[in-house]
Steps between C-alpha positions, in 0.01 A plus 500: 500500500493244217747552205212557249376798707790696368418424137485808278269298275298213636687177410826663421780558744619810322408731203539349168823597321472767232373352185317203657124500470252336731256300289275313738461419875274255673469267798359154571140466589514400864253204501631389158864481619402311809283257316734428199851547648423283814264263313223542755244325290723192459576496870129527592434191263791319650391557855144415420606170339711413803211564737250291301755218475561518873124487565444204276791310643399562863141398437611185316711408797199518726584822679214687657349776297553763773874413520535499121339846473722634773811392315363648178436827663859510630624445146258766368621755756864432398399541135324824553780648709754401226290652221430816709861555578608463133213729388621771746862461384382520136305818566796665670730396219263661249468815710865548512568438129508740204611395149642769272575479120732773354631520152819328621423259785257325717500600872344292768461671847415202718544367853305514817744508797789594285390711203735494202515610149595256220604642163476285196649667196339413172829360374471216760152391387474206272131441468164612646167337513153600608302252714134551583368390842146372567431801718531746215845615594817415292866435551789608289776230517851578405803290426847642523797443272787275623730681718221723645349377814291632790498296827173311544470600865533865407222474239252268687199507459556710182641202318401156380488278794690193388769670285764493770822467287392747245256739663237665273374828612120541487289817511207341681124550521479804277150626434616652166752233400429522126580872510808465706617212280455701188689797649793270598504319167521843312770621737700175452465521129589862483817449717607217265383685187261208402142489384253453791389131516143416549393403855268206541278485810444153631463318837861386473824685419502564117784388291745763376491607144761265342515712187697763683822461700478537876525849639864565610 
């Protein structure tokens, strides 16, 4: 049996300690995580461009149309297989993931073959930002304070892809991202005894409120 089949509460490996309160739970939207975390749309555009360039080059070199189309079909098959594999991985990643916000920490239960639970105490979070995706889902992007680090491989794909040296955890493809972001912002502010900052919703990560110190 999988580790999370023993969970007393879905997404949590054990009961919350006395005095800790569960505020919110959610999971990535399956198609949204596959599409955004694995950049399937960008890959489709890339492969499509390569195929068109290949067709144009072959025809300009005088290659027969039948041979040109056969080569293009081979590239298309490779492209479709690659995108399909990534889409399946993304869906499995979403299916095995649960995000939990308590009044003390953020808990990520993630992992397909090797399920694991990652605890991110509020004291380790420097900033958070809400990012809207074109499919209607949203991501919550976190940055951690110096000295606090979670391995990129342990987080992936629940992290920003290119932030290898300073991994940034991401709650990906949430259908109710603004609600989750507001819950997390209030919990962070309460834990630091600060006013709740306003949360902007844009297509890119929003800048933190510079009028307040980072949550620590």
